[in-house]
C-alpha positions in Angstrom: 100.7 104.6 79.8 102.7 102.0 77.9 105.7 99.8 78.4 107.7 97.4 76.3 107.5 93.8 77.6 108.8 90.4 76.4 107.1 87.1 76.6 108.7 83.7 77.4 109.8 83.2 73.8 111.5 86.6 73.6 108.9 88.4 71.4 108.6 92.1 72.2 105.2 93.6 72.9 103.9 97.0 73.8 102.0 96.8 77.0 99.2 99.3 77.1 97.9 100.1 80.5 95.1 102.5 81.1 91.7 103.0 82.4 90.1 100.1 80.6 88.4 98.3 83.4 91.5 96.4 84.5 92.2 95.0 81.0 95.7 94.7 79.7 96.2 94.8 75.9 99.1 93.4 74.0 100.2 94.7 70.6 103.3 93.5 68.6 106.0 96.1 69.1 107.8 95.3 65.8 106.4 94.4 62.4 104.7 91.0 62.7 105.8 88.0 60.7 103.4 86.3 58.4 101.4 83.4 60.0 102.9 80.5 58.1 100.2 78.0 59.3 97.4 80.2 58.2 99.1 81.0 54.9 99.7 77.3 54.3 96.0 76.5 54.9 94.9 79.3 52.6 97.2 78.2 49.8 96.3 74.5 50.2 92.6 75.2 50.1 93.0 77.5 47.1 94.9 74.9 45.2 92.4 72.2 46.2 89.7 74.5 44.9 91.5 75.0 41.6 91.8 71.2 41.2 88.1 70.8 41.9 87.3 73.5 39.3 89.4 71.6 36.7 87.9 68.3 37.7 84.3 69.6 37.4 84.7 71.7 34.2 87.4 70.0 32.1 85.1 68.1 29.8 82.7 71.0 29.4 85.5 73.4 28.6 87.0 71.0 26.0 83.6 70.7 24.3 82.7 74.4 24.2 86.0 76.3 24.6 88.4 74.0 22.7 90.7 73.3 25.6 90.3 71.4 28.8 92.3 74.0 30.7 90.2 77.1 30.0 88.5 77.3 33.4 91.6 76.1 35.2 93.7 78.9 33.7 91.0 81.4 34.5 90.9 80.2 38.1 94.7 80.4 38.3 94.6 84.0 37.0 92.1 85.0 39.7 94.2 83.1 42.3 97.3 85.1 41.3 95.3 88.4 41.5 94.0 87.4 44.9 97.5 86.6 46.2 98.8 89.9 44.9 96.0 91.7 46.6 96.5 89.8 49.8 100.2 90.6 49.8 99.6 94.3 49.0 97.2 94.6 52.0 99.8 93.0 54.3 102.5 95.6 53.7 
């Protein structure tokens, strides 16, 4: 048995009632919005990591690869691939 309910902020939820030992489960009734706080934390830590990669490997890359930005650019490519993968899994 299920019913549509609304919380105090007006969000719609499907209320699933059944033989689950008295538990009530809540599921978002409509497509969920992205969690902006979590997304901000992920992006911030990712960019911080890219800066750390550049800071740690800039001189090495300049000496052996010819440009200080070799490992930073590689890291940015993998960040972009990861963001595309994250977005594709969310839709």
